[in-house]
PyMOL CGO cylinders between C-alpha atoms (Angstrom):
from pymol import cmd
from pymol.cgo import CYLINDER

trace = [
    CYLINDER, -21.82, 7.87, -6.03, -20.48, 11.37, -5.59, 0.3, 1, 1, 1, 1, 1, 1,
    CYLINDER, -20.48, 11.37, -5.59, -17.55, 12.53, -7.68, 0.3, 1, 1, 1, 1, 1, 1,
    CYLINDER, -17.55, 12.53, -7.68, -14.41, 10.77, -6.46, 0.3, 1, 1, 1, 1, 1, 1,
    CYLINDER, -14.41, 10.77, -6.46, -15.64, 9.73, -3.03, 0.3, 1, 1, 1, 1, 1, 1,
    CYLINDER, -15.64, 9.73, -3.03, -12.90, 9.23, -0.47, 0.3, 1, 1, 1, 1, 1, 1,
    CYLINDER, -12.90, 9.23, -0.47, -12.73, 6.82, 2.46, 0.3, 1, 1, 1, 1, 1, 1,
    CYLINDER, -12.73, 6.82, 2.46, -10.19, 7.71, 5.15, 0.3, 1, 1, 1, 1, 1, 1,
    CYLINDER, -10.19, 7.71, 5.15, -8.81, 5.42, 7.84, 0.3, 1, 1, 1, 1, 1, 1,
    CYLINDER, -8.81, 5.42, 7.84, -6.60, 6.26, 10.78, 0.3, 1, 1, 1, 1, 1, 1,
    CYLINDER, -6.60, 6.26, 10.78, -4.70, 3.24, 12.07, 0.3, 1, 1, 1, 1, 1, 1,
    CYLINDER, -4.70, 3.24, 12.07, -2.71, 3.13, 15.29, 0.3, 1, 1, 1, 1, 1, 1,
    CYLINDER, -2.71, 3.13, 15.29, 0.62, 1.32, 15.10, 0.3, 1, 1, 1, 1, 1, 1,
    CYLINDER, 0.62, 1.32, 15.10, -0.68, -1.97, 16.51, 0.3, 1, 1, 1, 1, 1, 1,
    CYLINDER, -0.68, -1.97, 16.51, -0.22, -5.59, 15.55, 0.3, 1, 1, 1, 1, 1, 1,
    CYLINDER, -0.22, -5.59, 15.55, -2.52, -6.83, 12.74, 0.3, 1, 1, 1, 1, 1, 1,
    CYLINDER, -2.52, -6.83, 12.74, -4.02, -3.37, 12.20, 0.3, 1, 1, 1, 1, 1, 1,
    CYLINDER, -4.02, -3.37, 12.20, -3.33, -3.74, 8.46, 0.3, 1, 1, 1, 1, 1, 1,
    CYLINDER, -3.33, -3.74, 8.46, -6.29, -6.16, 8.45, 0.3, 1, 1, 1, 1, 1, 1,
    CYLINDER, -6.29, -6.16, 8.45, -8.64, -3.24, 9.17, 0.3, 1, 1, 1, 1, 1, 1,
    CYLINDER, -8.64, -3.24, 9.17, -7.28, -1.62, 6.01, 0.3, 1, 1, 1, 1, 1, 1,
    CYLINDER, -7.28, -1.62, 6.01, -7.86, -4.76, 3.91, 0.3, 1, 1, 1, 1, 1, 1,
    CYLINDER, -7.86, -4.76, 3.91, -11.46, -5.10, 5.13, 0.3, 1, 1, 1, 1, 1, 1,
    CYLINDER, -11.46, -5.10, 5.13, -12.08, -1.51, 4.04, 0.3, 1, 1, 1, 1, 1, 1,
    CYLINDER, -12.08, -1.51, 4.04, -10.37, -2.18, 0.71, 0.3, 1, 1, 1, 1, 1, 1,
    CYLINDER, -10.37, -2.18, 0.71, -12.64, -5.18, 0.11, 0.3, 1, 1, 1, 1, 1, 1,
    CYLINDER, -12.64, -5.18, 0.11, -15.78, -3.09, 0.70, 0.3, 1, 1, 1, 1, 1, 1,
    CYLINDER, -15.78, -3.09, 0.70, -14.49, -0.29, -1.56, 0.3, 1, 1, 1, 1, 1, 1,
    CYLINDER, -14.49, -0.29, -1.56, -13.42, -2.74, -4.31, 0.3, 1, 1, 1, 1, 1, 1,
    CYLINDER, -13.42, -2.74, -4.31, -16.80, -4.47, -4.22, 0.3, 1, 1, 1, 1, 1, 1,
    CYLINDER, -16.80, -4.47, -4.22, -18.64, -1.14, -4.47, 0.3, 1, 1, 1, 1, 1, 1,
    CYLINDER, -18.64, -1.14, -4.47, -16.53, -0.37, -7.56, 0.3, 1, 1, 1, 1, 1, 1,
    CYLINDER, -16.53, -0.37, -7.56, -17.27, -3.74, -9.17, 0.3, 1, 1, 1, 1, 1, 1,
    CYLINDER, -17.27, -3.74, -9.17, -13.65, -4.92, -9.09, 0.3, 1, 1, 1, 1, 1, 1,
    CYLINDER, -13.65, -4.92, -9.09, -13.17, -8.66, -9.50, 0.3, 1, 1, 1, 1, 1, 1,
    CYLINDER, -13.17, -8.66, -9.50, -11.72, -11.00, -6.87, 0.3, 1, 1, 1, 1, 1, 1,
    CYLINDER, -11.72, -11.00, -6.87, -8.26, -11.05, -8.48, 0.3, 1, 1, 1, 1, 1, 1,
    CYLINDER, -8.26, -11.05, -8.48, -7.91, -7.26, -8.47, 0.3, 1, 1, 1, 1, 1, 1,
    CYLINDER, -7.91, -7.26, -8.47, -9.26, -7.13, -4.91, 0.3, 1, 1, 1, 1, 1, 1,
    CYLINDER, -9.26, -7.13, -4.91, -6.70, -9.73, -3.79, 0.3, 1, 1, 1, 1, 1, 1,
    CYLINDER, -6.70, -9.73, -3.79, -3.88, -7.79, -5.49, 0.3, 1, 1, 1, 1, 1, 1,
    CYLINDER, -3.88, -7.79, -5.49, -4.99, -4.57, -3.79, 0.3, 1, 1, 1, 1, 1, 1,
    CYLINDER, -4.99, -4.57, -3.79, -5.10, -6.33, -0.42, 0.3, 1, 1, 1, 1, 1, 1,
    CYLINDER, -5.10, -6.33, -0.42, -1.62, -7.84, -0.80, 0.3, 1, 1, 1, 1, 1, 1,
    CYLINDER, -1.62, -7.84, -0.80, -0.16, -4.47, -1.82, 0.3, 1, 1, 1, 1, 1, 1,
    CYLINDER, -0.16, -4.47, -1.82, -1.97, -2.74, 1.03, 0.3, 1, 1, 1, 1, 1, 1,
    CYLINDER, -1.97, -2.74, 1.03, -0.69, -5.23, 3.61, 0.3, 1, 1, 1, 1, 1, 1,
    CYLINDER, -0.69, -5.23, 3.61, 2.88, -4.67, 2.38, 0.3, 1, 1, 1, 1, 1, 1,
    CYLINDER, 2.88, -4.67, 2.38, 2.43, -0.88, 2.44, 0.3, 1, 1, 1, 1, 1, 1,
    CYLINDER, 2.43, -0.88, 2.44, 1.01, -0.92, 5.98, 0.3, 1, 1, 1, 1, 1, 1,
    CYLINDER, 1.01, -0.92, 5.98, 3.71, -3.23, 7.30, 0.3, 1, 1, 1, 1, 1, 1,
    CYLINDER, 3.71, -3.23, 7.30, 6.38, -1.01, 5.71, 0.3, 1, 1, 1, 1, 1, 1,
    CYLINDER, 6.38, -1.01, 5.71, 4.83, 2.05, 7.37, 0.3, 1, 1, 1, 1, 1, 1,
    CYLINDER, 4.83, 2.05, 7.37, 4.50, 0.31, 10.74, 0.3, 1, 1, 1, 1, 1, 1,
    CYLINDER, 4.50, 0.31, 10.74, 8.00, -1.21, 10.76, 0.3, 1, 1, 1, 1, 1, 1,
    CYLINDER, 8.00, -1.21, 10.76, 10.22, 1.18, 8.83, 0.3, 1, 1, 1, 1, 1, 1,
    CYLINDER, 10.22, 1.18, 8.83, 8.82, 4.63, 9.52, 0.3, 1, 1, 1, 1, 1, 1,
    CYLINDER, 8.82, 4.63, 9.52, 9.85, 4.37, 13.20, 0.3, 1, 1, 1, 1, 1, 1,
    CYLINDER, 9.85, 4.37, 13.20, 6.78, 6.44, 14.03, 0.3, 1, 1, 1, 1, 1, 1,
    CYLINDER, 6.78, 6.44, 14.03, 4.61, 6.01, 17.08, 0.3, 1, 1, 1, 1, 1, 1,
    CYLINDER, 4.61, 6.01, 17.08, 1.95, 8.19, 15.44, 0.3, 1, 1, 1, 1, 1, 1,
    CYLINDER, 1.95, 8.19, 15.44, -1.04, 6.88, 13.51, 0.3, 1, 1, 1, 1, 1, 1,
    CYLINDER, -1.04, 6.88, 13.51, -0.84, 5.75, 9.90, 0.3, 1, 1, 1, 1, 1, 1,
    CYLINDER, -0.84, 5.75, 9.90, -3.38, 7.33, 7.53, 0.3, 1, 1, 1, 1, 1, 1,
    CYLINDER, -3.38, 7.33, 7.53, -4.94, 5.53, 4.58, 0.3, 1, 1, 1, 1, 1, 1,
    CYLINDER, -4.94, 5.53, 4.58, -7.02, 7.31, 1.95, 0.3, 1, 1, 1, 1, 1, 1,
    CYLINDER, -7.02, 7.31, 1.95, -9.04, 5.36, -0.62, 0.3, 1, 1, 1, 1, 1, 1,
    CYLINDER, -9.04, 5.36, -0.62, -9.94, 7.66, -3.54, 0.3, 1, 1, 1, 1, 1, 1,
    CYLINDER, -9.94, 7.66, -3.54, -12.57, 6.17, -5.83, 0.3, 1, 1, 1, 1, 1, 1,
    CYLINDER, -12.57, 6.17, -5.83, -13.07, 7.23, -9.44, 0.3, 1, 1, 1, 1, 1, 1,
    CYLINDER, -13.07, 7.23, -9.44, -14.83, 5.76, -12.46, 0.3, 1, 1, 1, 1, 1, 1,
    CYLINDER, -14.83, 5.76, -12.46, -11.47, 4.59, -13.86, 0.3, 1, 1, 1, 1, 1, 1,
    CYLINDER, -11.47, 4.59, -13.86, -9.49, 3.46, -10.82, 0.3, 1, 1, 1, 1, 1, 1,
    CYLINDER, -9.49, 3.46, -10.82, -8.92, 3.18, -7.10, 0.3, 1, 1, 1, 1, 1, 1,
    CYLINDER, -8.92, 3.18, -7.10, -6.09, 5.22, -5.65, 0.3, 1, 1, 1, 1, 1, 1,
    CYLINDER, -6.09, 5.22, -5.65, -4.82, 4.36, -2.18, 0.3, 1, 1, 1, 1, 1, 1,
    CYLINDER, -4.82, 4.36, -2.18, -2.51, 6.65, -0.23, 0.3, 1, 1, 1, 1, 1, 1,
    CYLINDER, -2.51, 6.65, -0.23, -0.67, 5.27, 2.80, 0.3, 1, 1, 1, 1, 1, 1,
    CYLINDER, -0.67, 5.27, 2.80, 0.73, 8.15, 4.83, 0.3, 1, 1, 1, 1, 1, 1,
    CYLINDER, 0.73, 8.15, 4.83, 3.06, 8.03, 7.82, 0.3, 1, 1, 1, 1, 1, 1,
    CYLINDER, 3.06, 8.03, 7.82, 4.79, 10.75, 9.83, 0.3, 1, 1, 1, 1, 1, 1,
    CYLINDER, 4.79, 10.75, 9.83, 7.99, 8.76, 10.22, 0.3, 1, 1, 1, 1, 1, 1,
    CYLINDER, 7.99, 8.76, 10.22, 11.65, 9.17, 9.36, 0.3, 1, 1, 1, 1, 1, 1,
    CYLINDER, 11.65, 9.17, 9.36, 11.26, 8.69, 5.61, 0.3, 1, 1, 1, 1, 1, 1,
    CYLINDER, 11.26, 8.69, 5.61, 13.62, 6.83, 3.35, 0.3, 1, 1, 1, 1, 1, 1,
    CYLINDER, 13.62, 6.83, 3.35, 15.96, 7.37, 0.43, 0.3, 1, 1, 1, 1, 1, 1,
    CYLINDER, 15.96, 7.37, 0.43, 14.49, 5.51, -2.53, 0.3, 1, 1, 1, 1, 1, 1,
    CYLINDER, 14.49, 5.51, -2.53, 17.86, 5.43, -4.30, 0.3, 1, 1, 1, 1, 1, 1,
    CYLINDER, 17.86, 5.43, -4.30, 19.33, 3.49, -1.36, 0.3, 1, 1, 1, 1, 1, 1,
    CYLINDER, 19.33, 3.49, -1.36, 16.84, 0.65, -1.68, 0.3, 1, 1, 1, 1, 1, 1,
    CYLINDER, 16.84, 0.65, -1.68, 18.40, -2.35, -3.35, 0.3, 1, 1, 1, 1, 1, 1,
    CYLINDER, 18.40, -2.35, -3.35, 16.42, -4.96, -5.20, 0.3, 1, 1, 1, 1, 1, 1,
    CYLINDER, 16.42, -4.96, -5.20, 16.56, -8.21, -3.27, 0.3, 1, 1, 1, 1, 1, 1,
    CYLINDER, 16.56, -8.21, -3.27, 18.92, -10.88, -4.58, 0.3, 1, 1, 1, 1, 1, 1,
    CYLINDER, 18.92, -10.88, -4.58, 16.56, -13.77, -5.30, 0.3, 1, 1, 1, 1, 1, 1,
    CYLINDER, 16.56, -13.77, -5.30, 19.15, -16.54, -4.76, 0.3, 1, 1, 1, 1, 1, 1,
    CYLINDER, 19.15, -16.54, -4.76, 20.17, -15.04, -1.43, 0.3, 1, 1, 1, 1, 1, 1,
    CYLINDER, 20.17, -15.04, -1.43, 16.55, -14.47, -0.34, 0.3, 1, 1, 1, 1, 1, 1,
    CYLINDER, 16.55, -14.47, -0.34, 15.54, -18.08, -1.00, 0.3, 1, 1, 1, 1, 1, 1,
    CYLINDER, 15.54, -18.08, -1.00, 18.12, -19.35, 1.49, 0.3, 1, 1, 1, 1, 1, 1,
    CYLINDER, 18.12, -19.35, 1.49, 17.85, -16.38, 3.88, 0.3, 1, 1, 1, 1, 1, 1,
    CYLINDER, 17.85, -16.38, 3.88, 15.78, -17.06, 6.99, 0.3, 1, 1, 1, 1, 1, 1,
    CYLINDER, 15.78, -17.06, 6.99, 14.55, -13.45, 6.98, 0.3, 1, 1, 1, 1, 1, 1,
    CYLINDER, 14.55, -13.45, 6.98, 12.55, -13.35, 3.76, 0.3, 1, 1, 1, 1, 1, 1,
    CYLINDER, 12.55, -13.35, 3.76, 12.30, -9.57, 3.88, 0.3, 1, 1, 1, 1, 1, 1,
    CYLINDER, 12.30, -9.57, 3.88, 12.93, -6.71, 1.51, 0.3, 1, 1, 1, 1, 1, 1,
    CYLINDER, 12.93, -6.71, 1.51, 10.33, -7.55, -1.13, 0.3, 1, 1, 1, 1, 1, 1,
    CYLINDER, 10.33, -7.55, -1.13, 7.71, -4.96, -0.11, 0.3, 1, 1, 1, 1, 1, 1,
    CYLINDER, 7.71, -4.96, -0.11, 8.12, -2.17, -2.67, 0.3, 1, 1, 1, 1, 1, 1,
    CYLINDER, 8.12, -2.17, -2.67, 8.92, -4.57, -5.50, 0.3, 1, 1, 1, 1, 1, 1,
    CYLINDER, 8.92, -4.57, -5.50, 5.81, -6.62, -4.71, 0.3, 1, 1, 1, 1, 1, 1,
    CYLINDER, 5.81, -6.62, -4.71, 3.63, -3.51, -4.48, 0.3, 1, 1, 1, 1, 1, 1,
    CYLINDER, 3.63, -3.51, -4.48, 4.87, -2.39, -7.91, 0.3, 1, 1, 1, 1, 1, 1,
    CYLINDER, 4.87, -2.39, -7.91, 4.03, -5.80, -9.37, 0.3, 1, 1, 1, 1, 1, 1,
    CYLINDER, 4.03, -5.80, -9.37, 0.53, -5.89, -7.86, 0.3, 1, 1, 1, 1, 1, 1,
    CYLINDER, 0.53, -5.89, -7.86, -0.61, -2.34, -8.62, 0.3, 1, 1, 1, 1, 1, 1,
    CYLINDER, -0.61, -2.34, -8.62, -0.90, -0.48, -11.93, 0.3, 1, 1, 1, 1, 1, 1,
    CYLINDER, -0.90, -0.48, -11.93, 0.91, 2.65, -10.75, 0.3, 1, 1, 1, 1, 1, 1,
    CYLINDER, 0.91, 2.65, -10.75, 3.03, 3.32, -7.66, 0.3, 1, 1, 1, 1, 1, 1,
    CYLINDER, 3.03, 3.32, -7.66, 4.59, 6.61, -6.54, 0.3, 1, 1, 1, 1, 1, 1,
    CYLINDER, 4.59, 6.61, -6.54, 6.09, 7.70, -3.26, 0.3, 1, 1, 1, 1, 1, 1,
    CYLINDER, 6.09, 7.70, -3.26, 7.25, 10.89, -1.69, 0.3, 1, 1, 1, 1, 1, 1,
    CYLINDER, 7.25, 10.89, -1.69, 9.48, 10.64, 1.33, 0.3, 1, 1, 1, 1, 1, 1,
    CYLINDER, 9.48, 10.64, 1.33, 11.52, 12.95, 3.49, 0.3, 1, 1, 1, 1, 1, 1,
    CYLINDER, 11.52, 12.95, 3.49, 12.36, 13.33, 7.17, 0.3, 1, 1, 1, 1, 1, 1,
    CYLINDER, 12.36, 13.33, 7.17, 8.74, 14.30, 7.97, 0.3, 1, 1, 1, 1, 1, 1,
    CYLINDER, 8.74, 14.30, 7.97, 7.24, 11.08, 6.62, 0.3, 1, 1, 1, 1, 1, 1,
    CYLINDER, 7.24, 11.08, 6.62, 6.29, 9.07, 3.57, 0.3, 1, 1, 1, 1, 1, 1,
    CYLINDER, 6.29, 9.07, 3.57, 3.26, 9.05, 1.29, 0.3, 1, 1, 1, 1, 1, 1,
    CYLINDER, 3.26, 9.05, 1.29, 2.93, 5.94, -0.84, 0.3, 1, 1, 1, 1, 1, 1,
    CYLINDER, 2.93, 5.94, -0.84, 0.36, 6.31, -3.64, 0.3, 1, 1, 1, 1, 1, 1,
    CYLINDER, 0.36, 6.31, -3.64, -0.88, 3.11, -5.30, 0.3, 1, 1, 1, 1, 1, 1,
    CYLINDER, -0.88, 3.11, -5.30, -3.39, 2.94, -8.14, 0.3, 1, 1, 1, 1, 1, 1,
    CYLINDER, -3.39, 2.94, -8.14, -5.37, -0.03, -9.46, 0.3, 1, 1, 1, 1, 1, 1,
    CYLINDER, -5.37, -0.03, -9.46, -7.22, 0.53, -12.74, 0.3, 1, 1, 1, 1, 1, 1,
    CYLINDER, -7.22, 0.53, -12.74, -10.74, -0.85, -13.11, 0.3, 1, 1, 1, 1, 1, 1,
    CYLINDER, -10.74, -0.85, -13.11, -10.05, -2.01, -16.67, 0.3, 1, 1, 1, 1, 1, 1,
    CYLINDER, -10.05, -2.01, -16.67, -7.15, -4.32, -17.43, 0.3, 1, 1, 1, 1, 1, 1,
    CYLINDER, -7.15, -4.32, -17.43, -4.74, -2.95, -20.04, 0.3, 1, 1, 1, 1, 1, 1,
    CYLINDER, -4.74, -2.95, -20.04, -4.91, -5.16, -23.08, 0.3, 1, 1, 1, 1, 1, 1,
]
cmd.load_cgo(trace, "trace")
């Protein structure tokens, strides 16, 4: 493999399009030798990231996903050209309230942080870039 190969996807804002991203993630994870558990965690985080971009960015433009492969990890960037968000304004969901709430929403970023080894995001009024990293080796 070449040094840090990159796979790039461009997804239109369409229903179920996050599944195209997870299929790509599965192929990339397999080529890296990641196990089924890590692949499943990547897919769950990627679905959440795509849904957040589709629903909250308010963009009609495409969403861009970059898979950056290295010997140590897989880095995934989910990029939208939407309205952005203020990270300090995001409240952690109240678990007791969420259990009884019919709209079981608001878990996305928290879930992504649990599933991935490193998560960063940059956001302003021109869009958001969410960067998620999954390490090949499990920290012991």
